[in-house]
N, C-alpha and C positions, 0 to 999 in steps of 0.2 A: 556544601549544601542544604541548605533545610529542607525537610520534605515537602515544601507546599511548590519549594525553587522547582525540585527536578522531578515535580512533576510537572507544573506549568513549563516548562524546559521540553521532559521528553512528550505530551503534548506538541506541542507547536513545534518542535523539529522531524513530527511523524504527518501531522499533517497533510502534507504532501504525499505520502503515500496513503492516509487515512484513507481519501476522497478519488483516488481512481477507478477504482471494482465497485464500487455504490454509483460513479458517476457510470463505469459502463455498460451496470446492468441496468439503468435508464433512457440510454442509446444503444441497445446492444440492436443483435439481428446482423441479418448481412451473411456479407461470401464467411465462411469456416475457413481462418488460420486456417487447418491443415487441412482438404480441399478438399475434406471427406475420402482424404488416404488411412489404412490402418496396417497398423502392424503386430500381427499376431493374429489376427480375426480381433481386435477391435482395433476401433478408432487413435488415430496415434493425442488429440481432443480434445472431438466433440463439437458437435454444434452449437455451445455458446462461450464458446471462444472464436469473437467476431476479429476482423479488419481494422470494421468499425468504431465496437467496443475495444479495445486498443487505447488506437488514436485516441476519442473520445476521453476515456480515461485519459490516457497520459498527456494529451493539452487540459484535462482536469484541476489534472496536481499541482502540476506549471504554474499556471493559471494561478493559483491558491498560494502561495512560491510568491508570486506577484500581488498579491493582498498581504499579507503579509507586510510582509518589505512593504507598506508605503504606509501599512496600521503600523510597526514595527516601536516607533519611535513614545506614539500614545498607548500601548501594551503597557511597553516596558516597563513605563514612569508613574498608569494609574498598577498594576499589578505586583511595581514593588519588586521586580525579576528581571537584570537584566538577559532579553533575549535576542539571540540573534539572528540577520538578514539573511538571506540562501543566496552563494553567489550561483552565479546562470551554473555551468557547473552540475550541481546541487542543485538547484530548481527540475531543471531535464533527469537528473540522476534520479534524483526520489523516485516522481511515479512511476520513468518505464521499469527502475526495477520493482516497484508493486504489482505490474501488470505483466515482466515477465519470469519475477516466481509462483505468479497463481496460475503461468502458463504449463511454469514446470510444476507447479502441485499436480495440476489434471494432466498431465504428461505420463506422473507418475500412481493417480488415482485410474487410468485405462488398463495402463502395465500392471493392477490387480486387482483387474479385474473388478473397476468401482463402479457403477454406471454411474452417468451426469446426475447432479445432483446427491448421489449418495454418499456421506458424511467419514470425514476422515478428521476421526482428532487429534485435535495436534497442530498436524498439513493443512488444513483448515482457517482454521486462526493462526498458524501465526507463515505463511508464503507468502505473503508480500512480505512482512515487515527481514524475514534474506536475505529474498530478495532487492527489496531498496537502499538495508543499511547496507549488501554489498557490490550493488553501484555508486552505492554513495560513498561509500568507504573506494573505489577503486576509479572515479569523479575526480574526489579530492586530489587524491596522491598523484593521478594523474598531473590537476592543475597546481601544485604543488600550491593546494589555497592552510590547508589545518585545521580547513570549518570541523572533522570530519573529527580529532580526538577532543576540538574544542569543546565540540557540545556534547559530543555521548562516552561521557564520563562511564564509569563502573555504574553508579547511583543507577542514569540516568536511562545505561542502555537498561538495565536488572526493570528499570520502573515501564518499559518498554514491554518486555517481555511480560510485564503480568499486567499491564493495561490494555495490551491491545484484545485477548483476548477474551476480558470483560465486555471493551467496547465492540466488538466484531457478534459475540453474543447477542448484545443489546440492539446493534444496529443490522444485523440480521433478526432480526425475531419482527421488531417494528416493519421494518420489510416483506416480512411476513404479511402479518396483520393486515397491513397498505391493497397486500394484494399486487407488489411490485416483485414479488418471489415465488416459486411453486415452491420453496422448502424451511425449515423455521431458518437452519444452518447454512 
């Protein structure tokens, strides 16, 4: 697969996982998932992980997958890159996995003594990627659809792990400049 096709495929396949955390920031607030509970003297997750943000993020990512399915023939023709549509199981798994990965990272950050918003290089940029890929793999296996292995070749996976930190830092910096985030990471 040529480089352009690999990059387009990686971005296309991950877009439903890229959207949820951004949507959660915009719609966040409400009851924290951890209900204020602590472990070892610090919050399990913190106020930044809410039920509303998680639900909105998940739904936003799934809706992006539905929208991508609708435009897939046009984009495939326009870019001359064969893009796959998202089966329902994958359309739900990618954004939910992204949210769960972010929640898991928050738990790890609290256990390491970091406060809400404190940077954790590597984890901050890839937590949602690992979560989304893991849940999509499980959903793909459970549904016996082979979408994951057809889409996420080694070159596409490598591109995801290189492209994502660049996109993550860029979008977080923009959100910070626009006043949507308190930290630029």
